[in-house]
Residue, then its C-alpha position, 0 to 999 in steps of 0.5 A: m263774691i258776685s262782684y268778683l264773678k262779674r270781674t272774672a266774667t268780664q276779663l274772660w269775655s275780653r279774651k274771648v278770641e283766645l278762649g275760643l282758640g283754646v276750645r278749638v285746640t282741645a277739640a282738635a286734639f281729642a278728635a284727632l286721637v279718636v280718628a287715629i285710634a279708629l283707623h289703627l294708625r301706628l303712631p296717633l301721636w303725629a295726628v294729634l300734634t298735627a291737629i294742634i299745629v294747624t288749629q290757629m287763631s283764625v280760619g285764614r291762618s289755619l288754611k295756610a298752616t294746613r297747606d304748608y304742613l301737608i306740602g312739607t310733610i308729603g315732600g319730606a316723606l317722599y324725599g326721605g323715603a326715596i333716600a332710605i330706599l335707593i341708597p343702601h346703608s348699614g352701620e352707623s357711618g352709613l346711616l350718618a351719610v344718608l342722614v346728611l344727604a336727606v337733611a342738607p337739601l331740605a334744610f337749604l330749601a327751608a332756609i329759602n322758604p320757611s313754610l317748608n320747615v316741616a319737610t326736614v323733620t319729616a325726612i328725619i323721622v322717615l329715615l330714622l324710625p325704621t331703625m327703631g322698629q320693625m318697618s321698612p322706609l316705605e312703610s314709615a313714609i306712608d304712615r307719616i303721610l297718613e298720620v299727618t293727613v288725619g291730623a291736618i284734616t281734623g284740625m281744619l274741620v274743627s277750625f271751621l266748625v267749632l267756634p270758628s273765628r274769621a280773620y275778616g271779622q278780626i280786622r275791625v277789632n284790631a284796627a280799632r285797637v290801633l286807632n285807640l293807641l294812635a289817639d293816646a300817642l297824638q294827645e301826648l305829642l300835642a301836649g308836649l308842645t306846652r309842657g314837655r314830653d314824657n319820653d318813657a310814655l311815648h316810647a311805650l305807646q310807639d312800641g305798642i303801635g308798632h306791634a299792633i300794626s304788625e298784627l293788623n297787617a298779618i290778619g289782613i293777609e289772612a282775611e284776604r286768604e279767606r276772601s279768595a277762598r270765599l269764606s268771608h265776604g265784604p269790602d277789600t281790606g287794603p284801603l282800610l289798612r293803608t289808611v290806618l298805616r298813613l295815620r300812623h305815619d302822620v303821628v310819626m311826623i307830628g312826633r318829629a315836629t314836637v320834639t321840644p316845647l314851644p317858646i313861652n309866648l307861643q305856648l300862651r297863645l296856642a294853649q287853648p287851640l292846641a288843647r281843643l284840637s288834641d281833645t277833638m282828634n283824640n275823641y274822633l279817633k276813639a269814636s272811630a275805633e268804637a264804630l269799627r269795633l261795634g259796626a256802628p256809624a262813623p262819627a262826624l268829621l266836622p268837629v275836627q275840621t272846626a278845631l283845625e280851622a281855629y288852630a290855623a286861624e290863630i297861627a295866621a294871626m300870630r304870623r301877622e303880628g310877627l310872633t314867629r319871626g324871631l324863632p330859630g331856624d329849626m324851631t320854625e321848620r318844626f312849627f310849620a311842619l306840624g301844621f302840614s302834618l295836622e292837615q295831612m292827618r285831617q285828609n286821612l281821617g276823611d278817608l278813614e270816615r269813608y272806609i268805616r262807612e264801607w265796613t259798617d254799612r253792609p247787609k245785616s246778615s253779612a255784618g252779623n256773620d263776621e261780627g259773630a265770628a270775631g266774637t266767638g273766636 
């Protein structure tokens, strides 16, 4: 029983960001309903729904959702109300004509700018709601704006006050996830030179890396939004994210250079240097991921440099002995492309070491705030 509880607690703690979001959404819905009832809003439903929509995974994302929802709602309510008031309509045919006039321009604008999607929905509500109750289009527009404003402000306040999660603090966690995936992919690719490649495993790893990179870039945008609003402090996110992306490109290039195993005579000569290089790079990437995640000092790059030098020395010895002369043209091209890609990766790992140091060598108060935000969110 105790072991089961420990496993459950560990699994829940690994999902602390998602748990925090669940708590915030619940608190936002509850608070929005309380405020809407206290203000005697006609339809508290819209306040609750808005609060849920704008309460996002991070403060930066909540800021954008709140801004987009308020702008879309106000614009849609004003336009829908103006159409309903200025264009007389009676009967079903008149209502259909006015509906087309209200929806078509806003749908076109939403196609150009997806952040305005809610404007179309709001215009429809403002236009059709008066046909279902005793209110005018103007009252419908005013009510809609008030309800959404209450929900948006409530959701935004909850995002700030209840287990706040900063996108800036999530950068390190998500970058660490990408580095771990790159380490696994690199080890699999280099092992393929001597035993063949497990393409199914590689495809799964590459898909995971692509998804993780997309999430990291999205969080980077949110983190910069927080920085511009002075909600988070620390180094620019751009250099770290660009370095992680360059490492991803290095792994892609290494993948292209390791499509087929080496000839058996080269495998025998390079098995030990390649295994050492693979283990060293794998360990370095995972140690870098752990340093980023925990805010610890960056690992030393010297073991990677030593392993690369040993690999390069073995390649030079093989060339002097003429072992590479009989290789087919495409094999020769991939063989030397691998050396170039590994050297490029070493340079990018050096940049990674520098940026990890920037992200971890910060004042304790600032580091603690961001890490606490990431942990509680």
